[in-house]
N, C-alpha and C positions, 0 to 999 in steps of 0.2 A: 870705962878703960882705954889707955892709950897704948898704942903699938909698943913703945918698950917694953909693956908688960907681957907682953906675949912671948911665949917660950920657943913655939912650933908654929910656924905660918901655914905648915902643910894642912895644920886641923881647920883652918878657917879658909882652904881654898877649895874651888868646887867649878865643875864644868858646869853650863846650863843647856848644851846643846851637843849634838854629833857633827862633826863637819867633813868626815871622809877625807877625800881629796883636796878639800877647801881648807885647810889646815893655818894657812900663813896669813898672820895681823902683821901690823905695826903697833909697836908699843912705845910708850913715852910716859915721863913722871911728869906732874905739875908743880913747880914752886909756889909757895903761899903769896908770892908776891905777884905772879900770874905768869912769869915765864915757863918756859918747856926745857925740858932736856931734847937732844937729838932722837929723832923718830927712828927707830931701827925696826928690821924685820926679826919675827921669832914664829914658832909652831906653838898651837894653843896648847900643846902638851907641855912646852916647854914655859909657860906662863907661871908654875909655881916658882920658878929661880928668879924671875923678874919680881916678882911679888917679895921674895926674901931679900932680897938687894935693896929693895927701896923700902921694906918695912912697913909695905902694905900701907902706905900714906898717899894720897891723890894719885893713884896708879891708873893708866888709861890703854887700853887696846882699841883698835878701830872696828866698828861695827862691822864694816866690810872684809868678808873671807875671803882669801883667793888662794886658786892653786899654783900660781908662779908668782915671784916676787915684782911684780910687774901691776901699779893701780889702774892702769888702761887697759888690762886683759878683762876678761870675766869674772865676777864675784858673786859672792851668796853671802845672804843675810837674813835674820829675822825680821818679822814686821814689830818695829819698837816706835814707841810713841812717848812724847816727854811735854809736859806743860813746864814751862820754865816761869814761875810767878814771882813778883818782886812788889814793890809799891813804896811810895814816899814816906807814909806813915803807918804805925804799926795797926791801926783800925783796915786802913787800905790792903795791907799786906796779910791780914788775917781774911780779910774777905776773899782775896784772891787765891789764898790757900783752898777755902771753902769751894771754891767756883772748881778749881784744879780737881778736887773730889768728885765733884759731881760730874766733870768729863770722865774721869777713870771710870765712874760707876757706869757711864752710857756706855762707854767702850767694852765694859765686860759683859754688859746686857746684850749688846749687837753680837759680841763674838760668842756667847752661850746660845743665842737664837741659831746661829750657824751649827753648832752640836760641838764647839770647843770646849774641853773641859778643863778643870782647875789644873794646874802642872802642865798642861799645854800652851796658857796664858798663865804668864807670873807676875807678879808685882815688886818693886822695888823701890823704897824710900830712901831717897840719897841722903837722909840728913841734914840736908839743907833745904831747899824751896822748892824741891819737883818730886814726881812720883814716876818712874819709868813704868811703861807696860810693855812686855816682852810676849809674842807670840810665835811659837817654833814655825818655821819654816815650811817643815814637812806637810804639817796640816791642810796646806792651801797648794799642794804641790808647785811650789816654787823650783824654777829652774835657773841656772846659773846667766847672768847675761852683763853685757858691758854698763848698760844702763840702768840696771838694778835699783841702785839708790834713787834714781830719779821716778822711777815707778812708785817706789816707797813714799816720796815726796806727793806723788798726786794723789795716793790714799790718803795721806796727813790732810790735804787739801778737800779731797772729797768728804772727809768728817768735818773739818772748819766750816765746809758751805752747806752742812747739814743742820749746824747748831745756830740756831738765830737768835736766841735769846743770850746774850753776852752779860746780861746780869746774873744768869744763873749760872753758865757755863763759862771756862778760860778756854781761848784758842791754843790748840796743840801747835810747838815750836816747829814749824815749817823750816828753819833753817838748820836741823839736824841731820838734812840728807846729802849732806856733801861728801864727795869721794877723794882722799877717806877722810873719814869723821871719826875723830877719838869719842871713847864712851868710858865711863868710869866701872871699873870691874866692881864685883858684889863685894861685900867686906872690905873696901878700901875705906880708908880714914882720912875725913874732913877735919882740918885743924880750924878752921874760921868756925865752925859750929861745935868744935869736940864731938863729933858725932860719926858714926859708920853708915856706908850705904849698906843697907839691909835688907831682906828679903820678906814681906809679909803676906799674910792670908788674904783671900778675897773680902773675908769679913773685918778685915783689920784697916785696908784703906781710908774707910770712912771713921775711924775712931779722930777724936779731937788730937788737934795739932800737938798738943803739951805731950799726950802720951805717946803718940807715935816718936816725938823727942826722946823720950824717955827710953822707949823698946831700942832705940839708935845708939844710945850711949855703950853698947859693947856691940860685936860680932855677932852674927847669928849664922847656925847651922843651915844646910839647905834645907827646903820643907819638901821636896820631892825628890826620890831617887830616880835617877834620869834613867838608867837601865828598866825601870820599870813602867814608864811612863809608853803610852800608844802614841806612835809617830806614823802611822798610816794615814794617809789624803783622807779628808772628810769632802766629800761630794758637794756637799752645800759650800762647804767653803772654797773648795777648789772652782766650782762655778763663780762665785762671786770675785775671787781674785782674777779669774780671766778675762770678768768684764771690766773689771778696774785696769787691767794690762792692755787689753783693746782701745779703753778711754784713751790712756796715756798715749799709743802709738799714733792714733788718729790726731789728738791735740799737736802732736810733735810735728805730723803732716802739716797742720794748719798753721802752726806758729814758727815753724822752720825758718830760722834767719840763717843768711850767708854769712860766714865770717869773713872779716875783713883782712885782706892779705897784706901783710907788712909793709909791702913794696908801694902797695896805693896810699899809705900814709906819708912817706917819705917826704915829699916836697912840700907837706902842708905847713902854712908858715901862720895858722891860725888853730885856735881852738874849737872844736864840735861845739854847737849849741848845748848838747846832754853834759859835757864836761866844764863847759864855763858855767851853765846853772848849777851844777853840782857843788863845784868850787866855792861860787858865791852864795849860794843859800843853804846848803848841806841837804839834808833828805827830808821827805815829807813825812814820812809815815812812820810808825814804831816797828823796831826791828828790823831796820834796812840797812843800819850802818854797815854790817859785815857785805853784804852784798854790792852796796856803794863803794865801799872800799876796795871790794874786787875786781868793781867795772876801773876806777881810776887807776889802779895799780897796772890791769893788762894795758890802758891806754898808754900809760907811761913806759912799759917795757916796750910795746909795739914800736914807740915814736924813739927808741934807744934812749930814754932818759936814764942816767945811774941810777942804780938802786937806793942810795943813800939820798940822792934829790928827790926821788920818788917817795921816799918816806917822809922827808920835810914838808914836800907840796900837801901830802893826803892829810898828815897828821894836823897841818893847821886848820883845815875845815871839819876835820873830825872832832877837835877840841872845843869848837864853836856849835856843835850838835846840843838841841835843847836836852835837859836833863829827862826830860818828859818822852822823848824819845828814844832813849837807850838805856840800858841797866848799867853801862858801863861808865865807872866815877871818872871825872875831870882829871886829865892831868896823867899821873905814870901808867894807870889802869887802860885808860884808853890808847896811849901810846904802846904799852907793849901789845894790845890786840891789834893795833895797825901795824907793826912791824911784823907780827905772825903771817898776816895775810901778804904782805910786801914781799918776804922771803919765801912764801910759798908759791907764789906769781914766779917770781925771777927764778926760783928753783927747777919748777915744773914745766912741762912741755903742752900739758892739757890746757891751760887757760888763754885764750883768745879774746882780743876787743871784738864786739859785736854789736850791732846796731838794737838786736832785740833786749839785750840785757840792760840797755839805757831805757827803752820804752817800758820796760817790767817794774822800772823804777819811778815812771811818769815824769821823766825830766823832758825839758824843752826840746823840741826837736825841730829843726828848720825844714827837714825833708828835703824836698828837691832842688833848696837854696844849698844844701850841705853835699860837697864833691864825694861824701863818704855813701852820701845816700843814694846817688844816681846811679842807674840801673848798667851805665857804659863802665863804671870804676868797677863793679862787681863783676862785669862780664869779662873785663881784662884781664881779671886776677884770679877767677874762680873757675875751674873746669865744668861743674854741674850746670853753672848759670850759662856758659858759652853752647851749651847743648839746646839751650831753651829756642825755639824759633823766632825769628821777630815778626810782629805785627803791628796792623796799622789800627790806631786809637779811634775810637768813634765819635769822638769830641774834638774840637777844636780850643787849643788854649792861647787866650787872648791875655794882653793886659788892658786893665778897666778901673778906673777910680770908684771911691765908695758910692760918689754921687750917682754915677753912671748905672751902675750895677741896681742902685735902689729905684732906677727909673724904670730898666730892664725888668726888674721884678715885678713892679706895680704893674707895668704891661702886662706881664703875664698872669698875674692875679686878675687883672680885669677882665681877660678873655674869658678864660673857663678853669682858672686854678690851674695848677702845674704841679707837676712830681719834678724835685730840684735837689740834686745833690751839691752842696756847695761846701767845695775844700780850697781851704786856704791856711797859712801858716798861724801858729796860736798868737793871740793878741792883736790880729788883724780887723777885727769888728763883724765876725759872721755874725754873731748872737745879736747883737746890736741891728744891725743892717737888716736882717729879715724879720725882728720884731718889729723894729719902728715903719717899716715897709708895708707890711700884713695888717699892723695894727690901722695905719692911716687910710687904709681901704674900708674900714669899719667892718672888719672879719673879727669873729671870736677865734680865738686861738688856743691852742692847748698843747704847752710848751712843756718839753720833757727831758732834764738833762740827768746822768747818772748819779749826782751827790745832792743831797740838802743845802750844802752851802752855795750851791748855785742858783737857787731860786729866787735869793731877796733881790739882786741888782735887775734881772728881767722883769719882775713885778712893777717895778718904776717904770719900765718902758711900754707897758700897756696901758692906755687911759681913755678908750674909745668907749668900755664897757665893765660892768664890774668884773673883778677878777678873785677867784677864790685860790688860795694857796692851800693846797693838799697837804694835811698833817697826818703823821704815823699814831696809832693807838698810845703808844709808849711815850714817856715824858721825854722831852726834848732836851740836849745836853747831857754833860757828864755826871755821873751821880755825885752828890756833895758827900761830903766825910762825916759832917756832923747827923747824928741820928736826927734832929729836930729839922734841919735841911732838908732832910731824906723824907720826911713826912710831907712837906710843903711841894716837894720836886715830885713825889708821887701823884700828891694831889691835883696836880697841873697835867696829869695823862688825861685825854680825851675818852679814854676807856679805863673805869676802874678795876675791869677784870683783864687789862691788858695783858698779863702773862699767861692767863689761861688761854685767852684767844690766842696769843702766840704760839704757843702750843699744839692749839688744835690746826690752826693754820698750815704750821711746819708738817702735821702728819695729814695734810690735806682733807681734814674734814671740813663740813660746812660750819664756819663760826656762827654765819647769823642764825641757822635753824636748832643749831644743838647749844647755844650760849645765849644769843642775843634775845631770841623769841621766849626762851624756856629759862632762863635763870637770873636775866637784867631784870630789874625792877624798873628801869626808866623804858626800856622799849625802844626799839628800832626808829619809830617816827620823832622822838625826841632825842635821840644819843645824838651827843655833837660830832661823833666820828662820823656816823652814816648821814648825817644832816649834810655835812660839808659837799659831797657828792652830788647833792641835788641843788645846783646853781644854773642860772640863766647867765651864761655870757662867757668870759675867758678861765682857764684855768690853768695851775702849773703843777705838775706831780713829778715824783722821782721816776726812773725806769722801774723800781720794785715793783709800781702797781700795774703796770702794763699788761702782763700775762693775767691779770685777772679779769675773765668777762663781765661779770655783776658792774665793778667800778667804772669800767671802761665803756660799757653802753651806757651808763646815766650820764657819763661826762659829755660823750660823743652824740647820742641819740637827741638830748634837748638842745643841742647848741650847734650841732654842723660846723665844728671846727676846722681851722686851718690847722693841722699838727707840725709842728717844729719839734724835731729830734736831734738833741743836742749830742753829739759825742757818739754816735751809734756804734754799738759791739754787738752784733748778729749772736756770737758766741755766748755772750752776757745774758741774753734772754732765753736760753735753751737751759731747761731744767731736767734733772735725770732724778727720778724717785725710784728709792729701792723698797720694797713693800716686803717685810719680813713677816715670818709666823707671829711674831709679838705684837706686831701692829693688827695683823687679823686678829688675834685672840682678842684685844682690847677693843 
């Protein structure tokens, strides 16, 4: 069914929640080419007129609801989750769609364990490549607040952190939680797929993709009567939400960065290392294009670069982003997305350049060598930092060559060993210096970086003893597209039951006791995964294994190594485990 076949659009319009004083939203229509109409304010009771005016095609309103026409004031919103799936081939797209359905199923089970019923949690198939999960804010006791969208983003990250098997699940889209954020309305038409965004039942979101697309060929009436839904707070849900909210507030204090006042940038005649890195090398991770564009746009605005010139600068590196790192097509589609971000930054007052945003993108940072990073620049322009009392550091900073550092480090190691924190700019030789020096003293080394790709080069620097590279249970590298290649890829895994093992480990069950010693015909003594931890000499292992007592005891007790902890992040080693009634029952 096409929109021009509908006689009365009021027949397909309905509300999904009750907003009381928070009735204001922004609305906009998206063009099939990717552009947008101007975002305008309206109230939820007048959305029907917006639908009629746009004939229900590609219509959006903000997830965020406001009591005043000001996006910087307190907001209210439901808990909303989305997996935006894609893929380069039909096979990859089908696999990603199935992973998304698994994620939605996990969310449904989780919220059901909190006592949330169907109707309080609702599911919408967009007709395109995603399923939306919407949970009523009332059941969590959500109160309006200015940064509520950031709390919701933290909750999405909380779920992503708990889904360790990305072969089975698709991550939630954490880019969904900007303020304001446009969200497609139910029963809106998507011309690209000739389909409607429809509400589906819990038993329908696991249907084959082809059957869901058949359902989306025409609009669908609401599956629940809003006036009949219970909207009272649910104690378990309220407690869970308050825990997540408290986590967010604590993390905000830890990660709080000081926005740089525009005056601190006025006299700069160079590009900060982060911006130079971004413009030369683009982004490093998938789904970071929008955040990186925002960073560069705020820098351009802060340094008084004209808006059109800023768009030209940013669009140049956006067009160079590899296709594997963004779902936006090269050319016009990326340019439209870039222009939208630049327009928002130059129009809004809430966007500020800050070091913390660059650090979140894992861009180069020259730290103390950059005037923006110096404490005096922050103190000069920021009243909050001015109130921090001065203190005398307990260390002395000196200029020292690599050879001098190696000699001093060798002397320390010879004495009684040492606890040393080595801090220097990226690429200055910290890792090589440390490993070569300790290796020369005939000391065993346990080297631990955060990422697998950081293990290969250090392995070549350890020469005095045997060196074991600790590998994961699961196959290494990206999953191949061809079914025959997938068989060989999975056969290369150190553990043939790796999926089952990872699922048990995620729930904090004893994998060795419940799987390896009972169900595996190989046994732990001959298992290639377990054998790699029984090594005399040095070892290389990612941060992922450091909190596991059994593994670390094996690697440390036998070898008494010097531990080299690369890119330490204490918060990354702190895990939060949610024990639900479902886990206890299982």
